[in-house]
C-alpha positions as CSV (number, residue, x, y, z in Angstrom):
1,M,116.2,-77.6,-35.1
2,A,118.8,-80.2,-36.0
3,E,122.0,-79.1,-37.7
4,V,122.3,-80.3,-41.3
5,K,125.7,-81.6,-42.1
6,L,126.9,-80.5,-45.6
7,P,128.7,-83.0,-47.8
8,E,132.4,-82.6,-48.1
9,N,133.7,-80.5,-51.0
10,K,135.9,-82.5,-53.3
11,V,139.2,-81.0,-54.5
12,A,139.2,-80.5,-58.3
13,P,142.2,-81.7,-60.3
14,E,144.5,-79.1,-62.0
15,I,143.6,-78.7,-65.7
16,N,146.6,-78.4,-68.0
17,Y,145.2,-75.5,-70.0
18,E,145.3,-73.4,-66.9
19,T,149.1,-73.0,-67.4
20,E,150.0,-70.9,-70.4
21,A,153.5,-70.6,-72.0
22,F,154.8,-67.5,-73.5
23,I,158.0,-66.9,-75.5
24,N,159.9,-63.7,-75.8
25,V,160.1,-63.1,-79.6
26,K,162.4,-60.1,-79.2
27,P,165.3,-61.3,-77.2
28,G,168.1,-58.8,-76.6
29,Q,165.7,-55.9,-76.3
30,E,165.2,-54.0,-73.1
31,T,161.5,-55.0,-72.8
32,A,160.3,-58.6,-73.6
33,D,157.7,-59.1,-76.4
34,W,155.7,-62.1,-75.1
35,A,153.9,-64.3,-77.6
36,S,151.5,-66.8,-76.3
37,M,152.2,-70.4,-77.3
38,A,148.7,-71.5,-76.5
39,A,147.3,-71.6,-80.0
40,L,150.1,-74.0,-81.2
41,T,150.4,-76.1,-78.1
42,K,148.6,-79.4,-77.7
43,N,151.0,-80.9,-75.1
44,M,153.7,-79.6,-72.7
45,A,156.0,-81.9,-70.8
46,Q,158.3,-80.5,-68.2
47,T,161.2,-82.3,-66.5
48,L,163.9,-81.0,-64.1
49,N,166.7,-83.3,-65.3
50,E,168.0,-83.6,-61.8
51,V,171.8,-84.1,-61.1
52,L,172.3,-86.7,-58.5
53,Y,175.2,-87.5,-56.2
54,Q,175.0,-91.1,-55.1
55,A,177.3,-92.6,-52.4
56,N,177.6,-95.8,-50.3
57,Y,179.0,-95.3,-46.8
58,Y,180.5,-98.0,-44.6
59,A,178.1,-97.0,-41.8
60,D,175.1,-97.9,-44.1
61,K,176.4,-101.5,-44.6
62,G,176.1,-101.4,-48.4
63,W,173.0,-99.3,-48.7
64,G,173.3,-96.2,-50.8
65,S,172.3,-92.6,-50.3
66,T,171.3,-90.0,-52.9
67,E,171.4,-86.2,-52.8
68,V,169.9,-83.9,-55.5
69,T,172.8,-81.5,-56.2
70,G,171.4,-79.6,-59.2
71,A,168.9,-79.6,-62.1
72,Q,168.1,-78.1,-65.5
73,M,164.5,-77.6,-66.5
74,T,163.4,-78.7,-69.9
75,L,160.0,-78.1,-71.4
76,T,159.0,-80.0,-74.5
77,V,156.1,-78.4,-76.4
78,T,154.3,-80.2,-79.2
79,G,151.5,-78.8,-81.3
80,D,150.6,-77.6,-84.8
81,V,152.2,-75.1,-87.1
82,K,149.7,-72.2,-87.6
83,T,150.8,-69.6,-90.2
84,G,150.6,-66.1,-88.8
85,D,150.8,-67.1,-85.2
86,K,153.5,-64.9,-83.6
87,A,155.2,-67.7,-81.6
88,V,155.2,-70.1,-84.6
89,E,156.6,-67.4,-86.9
90,Y,159.4,-66.7,-84.4
91,L,160.3,-70.4,-83.8
92,L,160.3,-71.2,-87.5
93,S,162.1,-68.0,-88.6
94,E,165.3,-68.7,-90.5
95,E,167.3,-66.7,-87.9
96,V,166.1,-68.9,-85.1
97,M,165.6,-72.4,-86.7
98,F,168.8,-72.3,-88.6
99,G,170.8,-70.2,-86.1
100,F,173.1,-71.2,-83.3
101,G,174.4,-69.7,-80.1
102,E,172.7,-66.4,-79.2
103,K,170.1,-66.8,-82.0
104,R,168.6,-69.7,-80.0
105,K,168.5,-67.8,-76.6
106,T,165.4,-66.1,-75.3
107,H,163.1,-66.2,-72.3
108,L,160.1,-68.4,-71.4
109,K,157.3,-67.4,-69.2
110,L,154.9,-69.9,-67.6
111,Q,151.8,-68.5,-66.0
112,K,149.1,-70.2,-64.0
113,G,146.7,-67.9,-62.3
114,N,148.8,-65.2,-60.7
115,K,152.0,-67.4,-60.4
116,V,154.6,-66.5,-63.0
117,I,157.9,-68.3,-63.7
118,I,160.3,-66.6,-66.1
119,W,163.4,-68.4,-67.3
120,P,166.3,-67.6,-69.6
121,V,166.2,-70.5,-72.1
122,T,167.8,-72.0,-75.1
123,L,165.6,-73.4,-77.9
124,A,166.6,-76.9,-79.2
125,N,165.3,-79.5,-81.5
126,I,162.9,-77.2,-83.4
127,T,161.1,-79.7,-85.6
128,P,158.4,-79.1,-88.0
129,A,157.3,-82.7,-88.5
130,Y,155.2,-82.6,-91.7
131,G,153.8,-86.1,-91.8
132,D,150.5,-87.4,-93.4
133,S,149.1,-85.4,-96.3
134,N,145.7,-84.9,-94.6
135,Q,147.1,-83.9,-91.2
136,P,148.4,-80.5,-89.9
137,N,152.1,-79.9,-89.9
138,A,153.2,-80.8,-86.4
139,L,155.8,-78.7,-84.4
140,T,158.0,-79.8,-81.6
141,V,160.5,-77.7,-79.7
142,T,162.5,-78.5,-76.5
143,I,163.1,-75.5,-74.3
144,H,166.1,-75.8,-72.0
145,G,166.4,-73.6,-68.9
146,N,169.6,-71.7,-68.4
147,G,170.2,-71.1,-64.7
148,A,167.5,-70.6,-62.0
149,P,164.1,-69.2,-62.8
150,S,162.5,-66.1,-61.4
151,V,159.3,-67.0,-59.6
152,S,156.9,-64.3,-58.8
153,T,153.2,-63.3,-58.5
154,A,151.5,-61.3,-61.3
155,V,150.0,-58.1,-60.3
């Protein structure tokens, strides 16, 4: 009997909703109180804002070299205001939205499958956008990482 060759399995692309963001709505407490941001989030855009050292050496005859010497993660989340949502209520609370310094510091958790990244963060540019009368109130927040994240595997 002849061996049947099976067709090659194709690799499926990552789907964005497989990564979920959580925000600690009780910063300063001994235990985090994680609120999912999934119900408000329509888009997340992460950047590392890398710090570059660029130099031109005589030996390279005018050609430059670049080293990445640092970075700061930022995550911009856009979505809709949903009254009663724990994450929305925290972000739009008077204490956070109109507060400065420590009132804007908390933790972010990103989870995809069993991979977990937890970052101390600062909340910036919290913007309920309002807009057209027949559209939902949009919400944007930029989350800035403070220092290195903790990367682990969920149990």
